[in-house]
N, C-alpha and C positions, 0 to 999 in steps of 0.2 A: 932443478927439480921443483923448487918452490914456485917458480914461474909457471911450470907445467901444471901444478895443482891449481894455481889461481886461474889459469886459462880454462881448465876443465870446469872449475866452479862457475866461471863466467859463462861458459858455453851452456852449461846445464840450466842456469838461471834464465838465459836469454832465448833458449830454444823454444819455439812455439809448442804449445801442447800437442798439436797434431803431429809435429815432427817427432816429439818424444814418443808418442804412441806408435808411430810408424817404425821407429827405430827399436821398439820393444824395450824402452827404458823402464826400469822398475819404479822410477820416481814419477808417479802419476801426476797429471796436471792439478794444480791447486793443493798438492800435498804439502805437508808440513816441511819436509826436507827441501822442496823446491822453494818455498817461501823463505826458509832460513838462508839458502844459498843466494837468493835474490837480495835479501837484506845485506848479506856480507859483501856482495859485489857493489851494491849501492853505497855502502859505507866506505869501501876502499876507493870507489870512484869519487865520492864526495871529498874524501881526505886529499886525494890527488888534485882535484879541482881547486880546493882551498889553497893548497901549496902553489900550484902553477899559476893561479890567477891572483895570488896575493890577497886573498879575502880576509877581512877582519871577522870577528866572531858574529856580529850582526848580519853581515852579508852572507856568511856561511850558512847561518840558520835560515835566512830567507831563501837562499838557493836550494837548500834541502827541501824546504816546505813547498816551494814553487815546483821544483823538479818532480817531487813525489806526486803532487796534484796532477800535473800534466802526464806523467808516466801512467798513472792509474787511468786517466781518461784515454790514453792511447791503447792501453791493454784492452779496454772495452771496445774500442774501434777495431783492434786486431781480432778480437773474439767474434765480432759481427762479420768481419771479412771472412774468417774461417767458416762461419756458418753459411754465408752466401756461397762460398766456393764449394762447400759440400753439397749444397742444394743444386748448384750448377752441375756438379759431377753426376748427381742422380739424374738430372735432365739429359745429360749427354752420354748416357750409357750406350755402349755399342749394341746394336740390334734392337734398340727400343726407340720409337719415335719420340722426339722431344716436343714438348708443348711450346709452340712459338711464343705465345704471350708470356708464359712463365720465364722463358729464357730472356726475352726482352726486358722484363721487370728486373730480373737478376742482374743483367748487364748494367742497367741504370743504377741499381742499388750499389753495385760494386764501384761504379764511378763516383757515386756520392760518398761512399765510405773512404775512398782514396782522397777525395777532397777534404773530408773531415779530418783525416790524418794530417794533411798539409796545414789545414787551419789550426790544428792543435799546436804544431810547431810555431806557426806565425804568432799565435796568442801567447805562447810561452816566451818567445823572444820579446814581445811587448811587455810582458810582466817582468822579465829580467832587466829590461831597460830602466825600470824604476830604481834599481839599486846597483846595477853593473854598468860600467862605461862600455863604449863600443868595442874597445880592444879586448876587454874581459869577456864580452859576449862572443866575440870571434874565437878567442882561445877556448871557450867552453864548447862552442860548436865543433871545433877541431878535435878536442878531447873526446866528445861524444861520437863523432864520426869514426875515430880510431877504434873506439869500443865496439861500435856496431859492425865495422869491417872485420874485426877480430871474431866477433860472434858469428858472422856469416861464413868466415873461413872455417871455423870449427864445425858449424852445421854442415857445410859442404863436405868436409872430411869425414864426418860421421855418416852422411848419406853415401859417400863413396865406399866407405868400409862396409856399410850395410848392404849396398848393392853388390859389391864384389863377393861378399859372403853368400848372398842369394844366387848370384850368377854361378858360383862354384857348387851350387846344390846344397849349401849349408844355410840354415836359418841365421838371421842376424843375431849376433851374440849380445846378450844383455850387458849393460855398462859395467856392472859389478864384476862380471867374469873377465871383461876386457882389461880392467884395471889390474887384475891379478897376473896377467901375462906379461 
């Protein structure tokens, strides 16, 4: 039961704002509750990383600072990607002719945003190399990949539930109501 609660908190914190809105989640993007859950998950993840990587207090604090810096940077990149995808969706509406030049610029911008995301991870690994050894960095990457995989699985499950509710002619049930069932 406790694991289930932690998974739900993780999922909520890591869900993209667009996915939360589409799933009719009452916790709006940038809301206080979302930020609180994000901090809780980051704290738990950091504690787990400290334990599994065998970090001393100085390394732990540097890891938290570095991770927070790059996570904030990636959230900005993710926000820009969402904005670009929304603009692309507007251009590609059925029955409306798309502006070829706009679509070309959006494609280029999306590719650049993806590159910025990868660059962010590369830069973070360089920063981590100043206080973590290669084995610790590899362990950290594996921990983070597990966390991201779990978040994707939870997102996919929520989309599936939302889609199955819509397919059955029911609107997607808000998260708070789903928890009561």
